[in-house]
N, C-alpha and C positions, 0 to 999 in steps of 0.2 A: 477469327476471334475478334470480338468487339473491344472497344476501348475500356469497357467496364469489367473485363474479365482477364484473368491471368492464368496461364497454365503452369501447374506445379506437378512435381512427381509425388503422387500419393500411392504408396505401396507398389512402386515400379509400374504404374500405369499413368496415362495422361489424365489429369484431373483438372477440371475447370473450376477455379475458385469463384464462388458466387459473391454477389454484392453484400449479402448479410455477413458472410464469413470475413470478407475483407474489412468492412466497416466495424463489425464487432471486434475483430482482433485488433484493429487500430485503437478502438476505445479501450480495450483491455490493456494494451501496451501503454497508452497515454496515462491511464490510471496507475500503472506500474511506475511510470516516470514521476507521477505525483507522489506516490509512496516514497520513492527515493528522495525527492525534494523535501518532503516532510521530515524524513530521517536526517537529512543533512542539516536542516534548520534546527531540529532537536539537538543534534550533535554540536552545532555552532553555539546554540544558547547555553549549552553546558559550560563551555569555556569562555564565552564572551558576554553572556547575559547577566542581568542583575537579579532576576527571579530564579525560580526553580526550574521552570520549563515553560513552554508556550501556554499562556493563559493562567499560569500559577505564579503570582507575584509573592505571596506569603503563605506560610503554613500556620493556620490559627493565629494570624497577625504577626508572626515572627518572620522577619526578612531573612534572606540568605546570608547577608552580612552579619546580622545579629546571631544567627545560629552558628556561623563560622567563629564568631568571637567566643561563644559558649563552648562549642565542641567541634573543632575543625575535622576530626575524624568522621563525624556523622556527615558533614558536607562532602568530604572526599568519598565516603561510601555512596551517598546519593549520586554524586558525579559518576562513580563507577557503574551504578545501575543505569544511569541515563546513557552512558556511552554504549553499554551492552544493548540496551533497548534500541538506540539509534542504529546500531550495527545490524540488528535483526530486522528492523523496518527497512533499512536500505537493502539488505540481502534478499528479503522477500520481494521488494520492488524489482530488483535485478532479475530474479527468477520469473516473476510475472511477465516482465517485458520480453525476456528470451523465449519463454514458453508461448506467449501470445504471438509474437512477431515471427518466430521461426516454426513453431509447431502448429498452432491454430491456423495460421495462414497457409500451412501445407495440408490442411484438412485432417489433422491428426486429433482424434477425439481424446486420446490419452493425454495430450499436451493441454487441451482445454481443461480436462478433469484435474490435472496436476496444478494448473494455475488457479483454478477455483478452490481447490483444497488448501493450497498455500495461503491464499487470501482469507478464506473462511476461518481456518485455524488461528491465524494471527489476530484477526479482528474479533473472533468469537471468544478468545481467551482474554484479550486486552480490554475490550469495551465494557463489559458488565461491571467491573469494579468502579467505573466512573459514576455509577448510579447508586452507590452504596452510601453516599454522603459522608465519606471518610475525610475529605478535604475539600476546600472550595476552589473552584476554578471557573474561569471565564469560558463558558460553553463554546461561544463562537470562535475564539482564537485557539482554544485547546483542542476541540473536537471537530469544529467546522471544516477545516481543510481535509481531514481524513474522511469525514462523511461525504463531502463532495466527490472526492476521488473514488469512494466506495460506490456511490450512485453511478458514476461514469463506468466503473468496472462492471457492475451488475447489468447495466443496459448493454454494454459490449458483450458480456458473457452470454446473455440471453439471445442477442442477435446472432452471435457466432454459433451458438448451440443450434438454433433454428436452422441456420444455414448448413451446418454439419449434418443435421438429421435429414434435411430435404435432399441432400446430395448423396446420401449413402444408400 
């Protein structure tokens, strides 16, 4: 066995993990870690930030402090939604990391599919609303980190899939 290959148990048979699968699953897992990091920052900004979230300093010119002075219940509700959103971003990241690192690296196509579906559903539901011009946000700080992680994930998923297909 060469330095670039590892043997794993794939369906109770010896299976040599290829370079594409190893590198692809690593990129998928790193993107999952980035999803977790984004969620943690999202959560921290809820409790310690002055704006509403990453890249959203005001809503139609109204600051978080001004809205809190007008109606604290609305700010608490927004915080509630942000905590829930952060929790789901973090939990999706954890799922992607576990599926990529333990499943895809073991040559399991179902783990690859589950990681891709988890990421696609989360991003597919969350991102379109950002383009409806319902509130202003700084594109780079608000969406830039998640787009970067998504690019890394897509490259990793494509490499891993090609490796999984060539080995089956």
